SEVOSE-405333 format. One record per residue (C-alpha): residue in three letters; x, y, z. Coordinates in pm, whole numbers, plus 32768, in hexadecimal, padded with zeros to 4 digits. Each point is the difference from the previous one (the first is absolute). Layout:
SEVOSE-405333
ALAXYZ ...
END
This chain:
SEVOSE-405333
MET792DD42A9792 GLU7F087F1880BA GLN7EB0803580BB GLY806D808E817B ASP8146808D7F78 ILE804181958008 ALA8012808C7E88 PRO813D80BB7FCE ASP7FBE819F7FC5 PHE809280557EA8 THR7FE181257F00 LEU7FE57FDF7E91 PRO7F9480CD7F0E ASP7E9880327F82 ASP7FAF7FEC7E93 THR802F818D8003 GLY81567FCF80B3 GLU7F92806F8129 PRO80AB7F37811D ARG7EF37F2680EC THR80077F6A8117 LEU7F447EDA80B7 SER7FFF80A4816A SER7F7381437F44 PHE7EF07F2E7F7D LEU7FBA7F4C813B ALA7FE6813980A5 SER7E9980057F84 GLY7F647E827FE7 PRO80A17EC87F8C VAL80977FAA7EE3 ALA7FC27EFB7EF3 LEU817A7FF17F41 PHE7FF57EF37EC6 PHE81367FD67F3A TYR7FFC7FB97E8D PRO80DA7F8F7F10 ALA7FBA81067ECA ALA7F2281047FE7 MET7F3A7FD47E93 SER803D7EC38007 GLY7E957F327FF8 GLY7FED7F478156 CYS808D813A809B THR7F0D81047F70 THR7EFB7F1F8063 GLU806F7FE3817B SER8046818D7FE7 CYS7EA2802B7F6C HIS7F627F1B8125 PHE807980FD80F6 ARG7FB281147F5A ASP7E8B7FA77FC8 LEU7FCD7F9A816D ALA80678157808D GLU7EC1804880B9 GLU80027EB68096 PHE819A80498069 GLY7F7D81728076 GLU7EF17F6280AC VAL81047F708109 GLY80F781247FE7 ALA80DA7F227F5A HIS811F80A37EE2 ARG804C7F0B7EC0 ILE8189802F7FAE GLY80837F4E7ECF ILE81937FBF7FE2 SER80BC7F4F7EDB PRO8142802D7F81 ASP7FAD80E67ED8 ALA808F817B7FC7 VAL7F2481018085 GLY7FD280587E83 ALA7F637E9D7FF4 GLN7F3F80438110 HIS7F7E81407F80 ARG7F747F517EC0 PHE7F847F088099 SER7F4580C7811D THR7F4E810C7EF7 THR7FBE7EFF7ED1 TYR7F227F328113 GLY7FA48130811E PHE80877F84812C ASP7F8180AD810E TYR811A7F848106 PRO819880337FE9 LEU80E07EF37F22 LEU81577FFD8097 SER81547FBD7F41 ASP80C37EF18090 VAL80DD80077EF7 ASP81507F3B80C7 GLY7EE87F2280E0 SER809E80998136 VAL7E8E7FE9807A ALA7F707ED87F5B LYS81227F468084 GLN7FCA80578162 PHE7EA27F9B7FEC GLY805E7E8B7F6E ALA7F7B80747EA5 TRP81147FD67F34 ARG80927F337F0E ARG814C7FDC7FB4 PHE801B7F1D7EA8 SER7EDA80B27F3F PRO7FC780E37F02 LEU7EAB807A80F1 HIS80D48003811B ALA7ED8806380CE LYS7F1C7F0D807D ARG7E6B80588035 ARG7FC4803A8174 THR7F3E80C780EE PHE802280538158 VAL7EED80A380E1 ILE80C180D380D2 GLY7F6F809D8166 THR803C815F806B GLY81117F5F80F8 ARG80C17F9F7EAA GLU7F8D7E6E807C ILE7FC47F1C7ED3 LEU7EA37F9E8033 ALA80037EFB7ED7 VAL80B27F997ED0 ILE7F507FD87EC2 LYS80B47F137EED GLY7FBE7F877EA2 GLU809980547EF7 LEU7ECA7FC87F29 LYS7ED9806F80BF PHE7FDC81957F79 ASN7EC6800580A3 ALA804E7F2D8137 HIS80FD8105809F ALA7F1381358036 ASP7ED57F49805C LEU80B47F268104 ALA80BF81568085 LEU7E97809B802A GLU7F7E7EC780BC VAL8109804780FF LEU7FCD8164801B ARG7E807FD2803C GLY806C7EEC8132 ARG80EC80DA807E ALA7F2E811D7FD9 ALA7ED27F3A80B7 LYS80DD7F8580F1 ASP805181648077 ALA7EB880678015 
END
């Protein structure tokens, strides 16, 4: 998936086991969808906490934050409750959604690539943010894109 592409709709269980769809989030605002390799790992914790800490800023542009990893629902739940995440973590155990977004490695113990997709309400990809070691940059850059979009729409 690249900027300008249309994101596929999908359904995955969240950290409580509830099925969630991309289209249901997009019905009320844009989405910063970030893929991360492993719950509770150092870099993924830093990245996920940074998305958490920018809750007010994402709220100001009416955007949802959603994390996805190949971790099982139970691991996602432990991760969310340990760090007090106020957004859903989705479980993509078989990597089906990560594969659709081009965020999957076939030959690695950490299958998910660190990728963030900023998605507009019409499912258009507004930006793709890459960088395996830029743990804090993903949320900041997604927010920058969303602020620019909000200013343009105003």
